[in-house]
mmJSON file of the N, C-alpha and C atoms, coordinates in Angstrom:
{"data_MODEL":{"atom_site":{
"group_PDB":["ATOM","ATOM","ATOM","ATOM","ATOM","ATOM","ATOM","ATOM","ATOM","ATOM","ATOM","ATOM","ATOM","ATOM","ATOM","ATOM","ATOM","ATOM","ATOM","ATOM","ATOM","ATOM","ATOM","ATOM","ATOM","ATOM","ATOM","ATOM","ATOM","ATOM","ATOM","ATOM","ATOM","ATOM","ATOM","ATOM","ATOM","ATOM","ATOM","ATOM","ATOM","ATOM","ATOM","ATOM","ATOM","ATOM","ATOM","ATOM","ATOM","ATOM","ATOM","ATOM","ATOM","ATOM","ATOM","ATOM","ATOM","ATOM","ATOM","ATOM","ATOM","ATOM","ATOM","ATOM","ATOM","ATOM","ATOM","ATOM","ATOM","ATOM","ATOM","ATOM","ATOM","ATOM","ATOM","ATOM","ATOM","ATOM","ATOM","ATOM","ATOM","ATOM","ATOM","ATOM","ATOM","ATOM","ATOM","ATOM","ATOM","ATOM","ATOM","ATOM","ATOM","ATOM","ATOM","ATOM","ATOM","ATOM","ATOM","ATOM","ATOM","ATOM","ATOM","ATOM","ATOM","ATOM","ATOM","ATOM","ATOM","ATOM","ATOM","ATOM","ATOM","ATOM","ATOM","ATOM","ATOM","ATOM","ATOM","ATOM","ATOM","ATOM","ATOM","ATOM","ATOM","ATOM","ATOM","ATOM","ATOM","ATOM","ATOM","ATOM","ATOM","ATOM","ATOM","ATOM","ATOM","ATOM","ATOM","ATOM","ATOM","ATOM","ATOM","ATOM","ATOM","ATOM","ATOM","ATOM","ATOM","ATOM","ATOM","ATOM","ATOM","ATOM","ATOM","ATOM","ATOM","ATOM","ATOM","ATOM","ATOM","ATOM","ATOM","ATOM","ATOM","ATOM","ATOM","ATOM","ATOM","ATOM","ATOM","ATOM","ATOM","ATOM","ATOM","ATOM","ATOM","ATOM","ATOM","ATOM","ATOM","ATOM","ATOM","ATOM","ATOM","ATOM","ATOM","ATOM","ATOM","ATOM","ATOM","ATOM","ATOM","ATOM","ATOM","ATOM","ATOM","ATOM","ATOM","ATOM","ATOM","ATOM","ATOM","ATOM"],
"id":[1,2,3,4,5,6,7,8,9,10,11,12,13,14,15,16,17,18,19,20,21,22,23,24,25,26,27,28,29,30,31,32,33,34,35,36,37,38,39,40,41,42,43,44,45,46,47,48,49,50,51,52,53,54,55,56,57,58,59,60,61,62,63,64,65,66,67,68,69,70,71,72,73,74,75,76,77,78,79,80,81,82,83,84,85,86,87,88,89,90,91,92,93,94,95,96,97,98,99,100,101,102,103,104,105,106,107,108,109,110,111,112,113,114,115,116,117,118,119,120,121,122,123,124,125,126,127,128,129,130,131,132,133,134,135,136,137,138,139,140,141,142,143,144,145,146,147,148,149,150,151,152,153,154,155,156,157,158,159,160,161,162,163,164,165,166,167,168,169,170,171,172,173,174,175,176,177,178,179,180,181,182,183,184,185,186,187,188,189,190,191,192,193,194,195,196,197,198,199,200,201,202,203,204],
"type_symbol":["N","C","C","N","C","C","N","C","C","N","C","C","N","C","C","N","C","C","N","C","C","N","C","C","N","C","C","N","C","C","N","C","C","N","C","C","N","C","C","N","C","C","N","C","C","N","C","C","N","C","C","N","C","C","N","C","C","N","C","C","N","C","C","N","C","C","N","C","C","N","C","C","N","C","C","N","C","C","N","C","C","N","C","C","N","C","C","N","C","C","N","C","C","N","C","C","N","C","C","N","C","C","N","C","C","N","C","C","N","C","C","N","C","C","N","C","C","N","C","C","N","C","C","N","C","C","N","C","C","N","C","C","N","C","C","N","C","C","N","C","C","N","C","C","N","C","C","N","C","C","N","C","C","N","C","C","N","C","C","N","C","C","N","C","C","N","C","C","N","C","C","N","C","C","N","C","C","N","C","C","N","C","C","N","C","C","N","C","C","N","C","C","N","C","C","N","C","C","N","C","C","N","C","C"],
"label_atom_id":["N","CA","C","N","CA","C","N","CA","C","N","CA","C","N","CA","C","N","CA","C","N","CA","C","N","CA","C","N","CA","C","N","CA","C","N","CA","C","N","CA","C","N","CA","C","N","CA","C","N","CA","C","N","CA","C","N","CA","C","N","CA","C","N","CA","C","N","CA","C","N","CA","C","N","CA","C","N","CA","C","N","CA","C","N","CA","C","N","CA","C","N","CA","C","N","CA","C","N","CA","C","N","CA","C","N","CA","C","N","CA","C","N","CA","C","N","CA","C","N","CA","C","N","CA","C","N","CA","C","N","CA","C","N","CA","C","N","CA","C","N","CA","C","N","CA","C","N","CA","C","N","CA","C","N","CA","C","N","CA","C","N","CA","C","N","CA","C","N","CA","C","N","CA","C","N","CA","C","N","CA","C","N","CA","C","N","CA","C","N","CA","C","N","CA","C","N","CA","C","N","CA","C","N","CA","C","N","CA","C","N","CA","C","N","CA","C","N","CA","C","N","CA","C","N","CA","C","N","CA","C","N","CA","C","N","CA","C"],
"label_alt_id":[null,null,null,null,null,null,null,null,null,null,null,null,null,null,null,null,null,null,null,null,null,null,null,null,null,null,null,null,null,null,null,null,null,null,null,null,null,null,null,null,null,null,null,null,null,null,null,null,null,null,null,null,null,null,null,null,null,null,null,null,null,null,null,null,null,null,null,null,null,null,null,null,null,null,null,null,null,null,null,null,null,null,null,null,null,null,null,null,null,null,null,null,null,null,null,null,null,null,null,null,null,null,null,null,null,null,null,null,null,null,null,null,null,null,null,null,null,null,null,null,null,null,null,null,null,null,null,null,null,null,null,null,null,null,null,null,null,null,null,null,null,null,null,null,null,null,null,null,null,null,null,null,null,null,null,null,null,null,null,null,null,null,null,null,null,null,null,null,null,null,null,null,null,null,null,null,null,null,null,null,null,null,null,null,null,null,null,null,null,null,null,null,null,null,null,null,null,null,null,null,null,null,null,null],
"label_comp_id":["MET","MET","MET","THR","THR","THR","GLU","GLU","GLU","LYS","LYS","LYS","LYS","LYS","LYS","GLN","GLN","GLN","LEU","LEU","LEU","ASP","ASP","ASP","THR","THR","THR","SER","SER","SER","CYS","CYS","CYS","GLU","GLU","GLU","GLU","GLU","GLU","ALA","ALA","ALA","LEU","LEU","LEU","ASP","ASP","ASP","PHE","PHE","PHE","PRO","PRO","PRO","LYS","LYS","LYS","ASN","ASN","ASN","LEU","LEU","LEU","ILE","ILE","ILE","ARG","ARG","ARG","HIS","HIS","HIS","ASN","ASN","ASN","THR","THR","THR","TYR","TYR","TYR","GLU","GLU","GLU","HIS","HIS","HIS","SER","SER","SER","ILE","ILE","ILE","ASP","ASP","ASP","SER","SER","SER","TYR","TYR","TYR","TYR","TYR","TYR","GLU","GLU","GLU","ARG","ARG","ARG","LEU","LEU","LEU","ASN","ASN","ASN","GLU","GLU","GLU","HIS","HIS","HIS","GLU","GLU","GLU","SER","SER","SER","ARG","ARG","ARG","LEU","LEU","LEU","PHE","PHE","PHE","HIS","HIS","HIS","ASN","ASN","ASN","GLU","GLU","GLU","ALA","ALA","ALA","GLN","GLN","GLN","ALA","ALA","ALA","THR","THR","THR","VAL","VAL","VAL","ASP","ASP","ASP","PHE","PHE","PHE","SER","SER","SER","GLU","GLU","GLU","PHE","PHE","PHE","ASP","ASP","ASP","ASP","ASP","ASP","GLN","GLN","GLN","GLY","GLY","GLY","LYS","LYS","LYS","GLY","GLY","GLY","MET","MET","MET","PHE","PHE","PHE","THR","THR","THR"],
"label_asym_id":["A","A","A","A","A","A","A","A","A","A","A","A","A","A","A","A","A","A","A","A","A","A","A","A","A","A","A","A","A","A","A","A","A","A","A","A","A","A","A","A","A","A","A","A","A","A","A","A","A","A","A","A","A","A","A","A","A","A","A","A","A","A","A","A","A","A","A","A","A","A","A","A","A","A","A","A","A","A","A","A","A","A","A","A","A","A","A","A","A","A","A","A","A","A","A","A","A","A","A","A","A","A","A","A","A","A","A","A","A","A","A","A","A","A","A","A","A","A","A","A","A","A","A","A","A","A","A","A","A","A","A","A","A","A","A","A","A","A","A","A","A","A","A","A","A","A","A","A","A","A","A","A","A","A","A","A","A","A","A","A","A","A","A","A","A","A","A","A","A","A","A","A","A","A","A","A","A","A","A","A","A","A","A","A","A","A","A","A","A","A","A","A","A","A","A","A","A","A","A","A","A","A","A","A"],
"label_entity_id":["1","1","1","1","1","1","1","1","1","1","1","1","1","1","1","1","1","1","1","1","1","1","1","1","1","1","1","1","1","1","1","1","1","1","1","1","1","1","1","1","1","1","1","1","1","1","1","1","1","1","1","1","1","1","1","1","1","1","1","1","1","1","1","1","1","1","1","1","1","1","1","1","1","1","1","1","1","1","1","1","1","1","1","1","1","1","1","1","1","1","1","1","1","1","1","1","1","1","1","1","1","1","1","1","1","1","1","1","1","1","1","1","1","1","1","1","1","1","1","1","1","1","1","1","1","1","1","1","1","1","1","1","1","1","1","1","1","1","1","1","1","1","1","1","1","1","1","1","1","1","1","1","1","1","1","1","1","1","1","1","1","1","1","1","1","1","1","1","1","1","1","1","1","1","1","1","1","1","1","1","1","1","1","1","1","1","1","1","1","1","1","1","1","1","1","1","1","1","1","1","1","1","1","1"],
"label_seq_id":[1,1,1,2,2,2,3,3,3,4,4,4,5,5,5,6,6,6,7,7,7,8,8,8,9,9,9,10,10,10,11,11,11,12,12,12,13,13,13,14,14,14,15,15,15,16,16,16,17,17,17,18,18,18,19,19,19,20,20,20,21,21,21,22,22,22,23,23,23,24,24,24,25,25,25,26,26,26,27,27,27,28,28,28,29,29,29,30,30,30,31,31,31,32,32,32,33,33,33,34,34,34,35,35,35,36,36,36,37,37,37,38,38,38,39,39,39,40,40,40,41,41,41,42,42,42,43,43,43,44,44,44,45,45,45,46,46,46,47,47,47,48,48,48,49,49,49,50,50,50,51,51,51,52,52,52,53,53,53,54,54,54,55,55,55,56,56,56,57,57,57,58,58,58,59,59,59,60,60,60,61,61,61,62,62,62,63,63,63,64,64,64,65,65,65,66,66,66,67,67,67,68,68,68],
"pdbx_PDB_ins_code":[null,null,null,null,null,null,null,null,null,null,null,null,null,null,null,null,null,null,null,null,null,null,null,null,null,null,null,null,null,null,null,null,null,null,null,null,null,null,null,null,null,null,null,null,null,null,null,null,null,null,null,null,null,null,null,null,null,null,null,null,null,null,null,null,null,null,null,null,null,null,null,null,null,null,null,null,null,null,null,null,null,null,null,null,null,null,null,null,null,null,null,null,null,null,null,null,null,null,null,null,null,null,null,null,null,null,null,null,null,null,null,null,null,null,null,null,null,null,null,null,null,null,null,null,null,null,null,null,null,null,null,null,null,null,null,null,null,null,null,null,null,null,null,null,null,null,null,null,null,null,null,null,null,null,null,null,null,null,null,null,null,null,null,null,null,null,null,null,null,null,null,null,null,null,null,null,null,null,null,null,null,null,null,null,null,null,null,null,null,null,null,null,null,null,null,null,null,null,null,null,null,null,null,null],
"Cartn_x":[58.236,59.645,59.8,60.668,60.87,61.627,61.533,62.247,63.75,64.253,65.678,66.106,65.329,65.646,65.599,64.619,64.529,65.782,66.219,67.406,68.644,68.772,69.9,69.933,68.795,68.701,69.063,68.569,68.864,70.365,71.015,72.461,73.232,72.797,73.451,73.34,72.296,72.051,72.424,73.368,73.753,74.206,74.813,75.267,74.111,72.908,71.723,71.002,71.657,71.035,70.609,69.454,68.434,67.361,67.569,66.564,66.459,67.461,67.46,66.748,66.249,65.579,64.339,64.169,63.042,61.744,61.808,60.608,60.944,60.142,60.3,58.945,58.809,57.552,57.784,58.647,59.018,58.515,58.03,57.561,58.704,58.374,59.383,60.155,59.478,60.194,61.205,60.934,61.901,63.102,62.839,63.919,64.793,64.17,64.92,65.775,65.227,65.958,67.156,66.971,68.079,69.175,68.776,69.708,70.535,69.865,70.553,71.522,71.096,71.973,73.177,72.967,74.1,75.108,74.634,75.539,76.237,75.525,76.104,77.266,77.158,78.166,79.023,79.014,79.707,81.176,81.898,83.329,83.599,82.695,82.853,82.417,81.469,80.892,81.55,82.088,82.578,84.04,84.722,86.123,86.253,87.35,87.662,87.676,86.997,86.896,88.267,89.228,90.568,91.277,90.842,91.451,90.711,89.628,88.798,89.422,89.238,89.622,88.443,88.224,87.137,87.717,87.682,88.171,87.003,87.212,86.165,86.794,86.023,86.451,85.537,86.085,85.301,85.335,84.165,84.073,83.569,84.023,83.574,83.334,82.097,81.793,82.079,82.559,82.938,81.838,80.592,79.451,79.193,79.887,79.757,78.825,78.338,77.464,78.225,79.56,80.389,81.426,81.744,82.793,84.136,85.112,86.448,87.452],
"Cartn_y":[-81.412,-81.097,-79.576,-79.071,-77.622,-77.123,-75.811,-75.236,-75.399,-75.262,-75.439,-76.859,-77.836,-79.232,-79.468,-78.871,-79.0,-78.426,-77.253,-76.623,-77.475,-77.976,-78.851,-80.071,-80.688,-81.867,-81.518,-80.384,-79.947,-79.731,-79.113,-78.887,-80.204,-81.118,-82.43,-83.189,-82.912,-83.596,-82.726,-81.817,-80.869,-81.56,-82.725,-83.44,-83.912,-83.897,-84.305,-83.12,-81.946,-80.776,-81.093,-80.683,-79.858,-80.653,-81.95,-82.763,-82.411,-81.756,-81.417,-80.103,-79.412,-78.134,-78.324,-77.438,-77.541,-77.096,-75.934,-75.395,-75.028,-75.466,-75.1,-75.251,-74.589,-74.675,-75.375,-76.381,-77.124,-78.558,-79.097,-80.479,-81.439,-82.521,-83.502,-84.052,-84.313,-84.853,-83.849,-82.555,-81.535,-81.515,-81.609,-81.676,-82.895,-84.032,-85.253,-85.078,-84.413,-84.171,-83.261,-82.187,-81.294,-82.075,-82.892,-83.687,-84.605,-85.287,-86.204,-85.463,-84.315,-83.56,-82.98,-82.497,-81.999,-83.106,-84.28,-85.398,-85.845,-85.81,-86.22,-85.31,-84.025,-83.036,-82.558,-83.317,-82.922,-82.568,-83.384,-83.145,-81.86,-81.458,-80.234,-78.989,-79.165,-78.026,-77.699,-78.715,-78.529,-78.921,-78.293,-78.584,-79.133,-79.812,-80.328,-79.171,-79.334,-78.274,-77.84,-78.773,-78.441,-77.483,-77.425,-76.545,-75.218,-75.056,-73.863,-72.674,-71.51,-70.274,-69.321,-68.647,-67.679,-66.361,-65.372,-64.057,-63.206,-62.41,-61.519,-60.254,-59.218,-57.945,-57.616,-57.003,-56.594,-55.078,-54.477,-53.026,-52.596,-51.453,-50.884,-49.404,-48.972,-47.556,-46.72,-47.327,-46.651,-45.731,-46.136,-45.384,-44.064,-43.775,-42.485,-42.555,-43.735,-43.868,-43.881,-43.938,-43.987,-45.077,-45.752,-46.757,-46.091,-46.479,-45.867,-46.931],
"Cartn_z":[219.146,219.187,219.194,220.051,220.134,218.908,218.664,217.523,217.69,218.916,219.16,218.813,219.228,218.929,217.414,216.737,215.287,214.621,215.098,214.538,214.809,216.033,216.371,215.458,215.27,214.409,212.972,212.493,211.132,210.953,211.931,211.857,211.883,212.706,212.786,211.463,210.711,209.441,208.242,208.436,207.385,206.102,206.223,205.025,204.157,204.698,203.937,203.29,203.269,202.669,201.239,200.813,201.441,202.191,202.343,203.044,204.515,205.072,206.481,206.795,205.783,206.024,206.878,207.839,208.77,208.106,207.49,206.843,205.408,204.516,203.116,202.431,201.312,200.563,199.225,199.26,198.058,198.171,197.074,197.068,197.409,198.095,198.498,197.306,196.188,195.032,194.486,194.632,194.213,195.154,196.452,197.442,197.159,196.893,196.59,195.339,194.342,193.103,193.35,194.119,194.462,195.185,196.14,196.921,196.013,195.111,194.205,193.285,192.767,191.87,192.61,193.839,194.619,194.874,195.232,195.479,194.204,193.098,191.817,191.412,191.715,191.313,192.492,193.574,194.801,194.566,193.838,193.652,192.876,192.039,191.256,192.036,192.962,193.667,195.006,195.665,197.025,197.142,198.098,198.373,199.78,200.012,201.331,202.331,203.45,204.448,204.959,205.033,205.509,204.556,203.308,202.315,202.18,202.903,202.78,203.507,202.935,203.602,203.53,204.613,204.668,205.153,204.294,204.665,205.132,206.147,206.603,207.157,207.169,207.743,208.896,209.89,211.048,211.126,211.258,211.319,212.684,213.116,214.38,214.153,214.342,214.123,215.363,216.405,217.65,218.163,217.914,218.428,217.748,216.655,215.953,214.761,214.468,213.299,211.995,212.073,210.876,211.064,209.988,210.058,209.821,210.612,210.453,210.075],
"occupancy":[1.0,1.0,1.0,1.0,1.0,1.0,1.0,1.0,1.0,1.0,1.0,1.0,1.0,1.0,1.0,1.0,1.0,1.0,1.0,1.0,1.0,1.0,1.0,1.0,1.0,1.0,1.0,1.0,1.0,1.0,1.0,1.0,1.0,1.0,1.0,1.0,1.0,1.0,1.0,1.0,1.0,1.0,1.0,1.0,1.0,1.0,1.0,1.0,1.0,1.0,1.0,1.0,1.0,1.0,1.0,1.0,1.0,1.0,1.0,1.0,1.0,1.0,1.0,1.0,1.0,1.0,1.0,1.0,1.0,1.0,1.0,1.0,1.0,1.0,1.0,1.0,1.0,1.0,1.0,1.0,1.0,1.0,1.0,1.0,1.0,1.0,1.0,1.0,1.0,1.0,1.0,1.0,1.0,1.0,1.0,1.0,1.0,1.0,1.0,1.0,1.0,1.0,1.0,1.0,1.0,1.0,1.0,1.0,1.0,1.0,1.0,1.0,1.0,1.0,1.0,1.0,1.0,1.0,1.0,1.0,1.0,1.0,1.0,1.0,1.0,1.0,1.0,1.0,1.0,1.0,1.0,1.0,1.0,1.0,1.0,1.0,1.0,1.0,1.0,1.0,1.0,1.0,1.0,1.0,1.0,1.0,1.0,1.0,1.0,1.0,1.0,1.0,1.0,1.0,1.0,1.0,1.0,1.0,1.0,1.0,1.0,1.0,1.0,1.0,1.0,1.0,1.0,1.0,1.0,1.0,1.0,1.0,1.0,1.0,1.0,1.0,1.0,1.0,1.0,1.0,1.0,1.0,1.0,1.0,1.0,1.0,1.0,1.0,1.0,1.0,1.0,1.0,1.0,1.0,1.0,1.0,1.0,1.0,1.0,1.0,1.0,1.0,1.0,1.0],
"B_iso_or_equiv":[0.0,0.0,0.0,0.0,0.0,0.0,0.0,0.0,0.0,0.0,0.0,0.0,0.0,0.0,0.0,0.0,0.0,0.0,0.0,0.0,0.0,0.0,0.0,0.0,0.0,0.0,0.0,0.0,0.0,0.0,0.0,0.0,0.0,0.0,0.0,0.0,0.0,0.0,0.0,0.0,0.0,0.0,0.0,0.0,0.0,0.0,0.0,0.0,0.0,0.0,0.0,0.0,0.0,0.0,0.0,0.0,0.0,0.0,0.0,0.0,0.0,0.0,0.0,0.0,0.0,0.0,0.0,0.0,0.0,0.0,0.0,0.0,0.0,0.0,0.0,0.0,0.0,0.0,0.0,0.0,0.0,0.0,0.0,0.0,0.0,0.0,0.0,0.0,0.0,0.0,0.0,0.0,0.0,0.0,0.0,0.0,0.0,0.0,0.0,0.0,0.0,0.0,0.0,0.0,0.0,0.0,0.0,0.0,0.0,0.0,0.0,0.0,0.0,0.0,0.0,0.0,0.0,0.0,0.0,0.0,0.0,0.0,0.0,0.0,0.0,0.0,0.0,0.0,0.0,0.0,0.0,0.0,0.0,0.0,0.0,0.0,0.0,0.0,0.0,0.0,0.0,0.0,0.0,0.0,0.0,0.0,0.0,0.0,0.0,0.0,0.0,0.0,0.0,0.0,0.0,0.0,0.0,0.0,0.0,0.0,0.0,0.0,0.0,0.0,0.0,0.0,0.0,0.0,0.0,0.0,0.0,0.0,0.0,0.0,0.0,0.0,0.0,0.0,0.0,0.0,0.0,0.0,0.0,0.0,0.0,0.0,0.0,0.0,0.0,0.0,0.0,0.0,0.0,0.0,0.0,0.0,0.0,0.0,0.0,0.0,0.0,0.0,0.0,0.0],
"pdbx_formal_charge":[null,null,null,null,null,null,null,null,null,null,null,null,null,null,null,null,null,null,null,null,null,null,null,null,null,null,null,null,null,null,null,null,null,null,null,null,null,null,null,null,null,null,null,null,null,null,null,null,null,null,null,null,null,null,null,null,null,null,null,null,null,null,null,null,null,null,null,null,null,null,null,null,null,null,null,null,null,null,null,null,null,null,null,null,null,null,null,null,null,null,null,null,null,null,null,null,null,null,null,null,null,null,null,null,null,null,null,null,null,null,null,null,null,null,null,null,null,null,null,null,null,null,null,null,null,null,null,null,null,null,null,null,null,null,null,null,null,null,null,null,null,null,null,null,null,null,null,null,null,null,null,null,null,null,null,null,null,null,null,null,null,null,null,null,null,null,null,null,null,null,null,null,null,null,null,null,null,null,null,null,null,null,null,null,null,null,null,null,null,null,null,null,null,null,null,null,null,null,null,null,null,null,null,null],
"auth_seq_id":[1,1,1,2,2,2,3,3,3,4,4,4,5,5,5,6,6,6,7,7,7,8,8,8,9,9,9,10,10,10,11,11,11,12,12,12,13,13,13,14,14,14,15,15,15,16,16,16,17,17,17,18,18,18,19,19,19,20,20,20,21,21,21,22,22,22,23,23,23,24,24,24,25,25,25,26,26,26,27,27,27,28,28,28,29,29,29,30,30,30,31,31,31,32,32,32,33,33,33,34,34,34,35,35,35,36,36,36,37,37,37,38,38,38,39,39,39,40,40,40,41,41,41,42,42,42,43,43,43,44,44,44,45,45,45,46,46,46,47,47,47,48,48,48,49,49,49,50,50,50,51,51,51,52,52,52,53,53,53,54,54,54,55,55,55,56,56,56,57,57,57,58,58,58,59,59,59,60,60,60,61,61,61,62,62,62,63,63,63,64,64,64,65,65,65,66,66,66,67,67,67,68,68,68],
"auth_comp_id":["MET","MET","MET","THR","THR","THR","GLU","GLU","GLU","LYS","LYS","LYS","LYS","LYS","LYS","GLN","GLN","GLN","LEU","LEU","LEU","ASP","ASP","ASP","THR","THR","THR","SER","SER","SER","CYS","CYS","CYS","GLU","GLU","GLU","GLU","GLU","GLU","ALA","ALA","ALA","LEU","LEU","LEU","ASP","ASP","ASP","PHE","PHE","PHE","PRO","PRO","PRO","LYS","LYS","LYS","ASN","ASN","ASN","LEU","LEU","LEU","ILE","ILE","ILE","ARG","ARG","ARG","HIS","HIS","HIS","ASN","ASN","ASN","THR","THR","THR","TYR","TYR","TYR","GLU","GLU","GLU","HIS","HIS","HIS","SER","SER","SER","ILE","ILE","ILE","ASP","ASP","ASP","SER","SER","SER","TYR","TYR","TYR","TYR","TYR","TYR","GLU","GLU","GLU","ARG","ARG","ARG","LEU","LEU","LEU","ASN","ASN","ASN","GLU","GLU","GLU","HIS","HIS","HIS","GLU","GLU","GLU","SER","SER","SER","ARG","ARG","ARG","LEU","LEU","LEU","PHE","PHE","PHE","HIS","HIS","HIS","ASN","ASN","ASN","GLU","GLU","GLU","ALA","ALA","ALA","GLN","GLN","GLN","ALA","ALA","ALA","THR","THR","THR","VAL","VAL","VAL","ASP","ASP","ASP","PHE","PHE","PHE","SER","SER","SER","GLU","GLU","GLU","PHE","PHE","PHE","ASP","ASP","ASP","ASP","ASP","ASP","GLN","GLN","GLN","GLY","GLY","GLY","LYS","LYS","LYS","GLY","GLY","GLY","MET","MET","MET","PHE","PHE","PHE","THR","THR","THR"],
"auth_asym_id":["A","A","A","A","A","A","A","A","A","A","A","A","A","A","A","A","A","A","A","A","A","A","A","A","A","A","A","A","A","A","A","A","A","A","A","A","A","A","A","A","A","A","A","A","A","A","A","A","A","A","A","A","A","A","A","A","A","A","A","A","A","A","A","A","A","A","A","A","A","A","A","A","A","A","A","A","A","A","A","A","A","A","A","A","A","A","A","A","A","A","A","A","A","A","A","A","A","A","A","A","A","A","A","A","A","A","A","A","A","A","A","A","A","A","A","A","A","A","A","A","A","A","A","A","A","A","A","A","A","A","A","A","A","A","A","A","A","A","A","A","A","A","A","A","A","A","A","A","A","A","A","A","A","A","A","A","A","A","A","A","A","A","A","A","A","A","A","A","A","A","A","A","A","A","A","A","A","A","A","A","A","A","A","A","A","A","A","A","A","A","A","A","A","A","A","A","A","A","A","A","A","A","A","A"],
"auth_atom_id":["N","CA","C","N","CA","C","N","CA","C","N","CA","C","N","CA","C","N","CA","C","N","CA","C","N","CA","C","N","CA","C","N","CA","C","N","CA","C","N","CA","C","N","CA","C","N","CA","C","N","CA","C","N","CA","C","N","CA","C","N","CA","C","N","CA","C","N","CA","C","N","CA","C","N","CA","C","N","CA","C","N","CA","C","N","CA","C","N","CA","C","N","CA","C","N","CA","C","N","CA","C","N","CA","C","N","CA","C","N","CA","C","N","CA","C","N","CA","C","N","CA","C","N","CA","C","N","CA","C","N","CA","C","N","CA","C","N","CA","C","N","CA","C","N","CA","C","N","CA","C","N","CA","C","N","CA","C","N","CA","C","N","CA","C","N","CA","C","N","CA","C","N","CA","C","N","CA","C","N","CA","C","N","CA","C","N","CA","C","N","CA","C","N","CA","C","N","CA","C","N","CA","C","N","CA","C","N","CA","C","N","CA","C","N","CA","C","N","CA","C","N","CA","C","N","CA","C","N","CA","C","N","CA","C","N","CA","C"],
"pdbx_PDB_model_num":[1,1,1,1,1,1,1,1,1,1,1,1,1,1,1,1,1,1,1,1,1,1,1,1,1,1,1,1,1,1,1,1,1,1,1,1,1,1,1,1,1,1,1,1,1,1,1,1,1,1,1,1,1,1,1,1,1,1,1,1,1,1,1,1,1,1,1,1,1,1,1,1,1,1,1,1,1,1,1,1,1,1,1,1,1,1,1,1,1,1,1,1,1,1,1,1,1,1,1,1,1,1,1,1,1,1,1,1,1,1,1,1,1,1,1,1,1,1,1,1,1,1,1,1,1,1,1,1,1,1,1,1,1,1,1,1,1,1,1,1,1,1,1,1,1,1,1,1,1,1,1,1,1,1,1,1,1,1,1,1,1,1,1,1,1,1,1,1,1,1,1,1,1,1,1,1,1,1,1,1,1,1,1,1,1,1,1,1,1,1,1,1,1,1,1,1,1,1,1,1,1,1,1,1]
}}}
């Protein structure tokens, strides 16, 4: 499987985080434990995506090496 296909598959399975990680150096039983704990505390940790807001700033240094 190509790396692009692996990444696509991982993104499609985002709800299974961290089981969807392509490369990790963690034992499977630890990944399973993280997954179970995240699901157990889901309502406390995560909010409905429709209610989410993400603020960001965009900077442009206009080629001067300084942000204005």
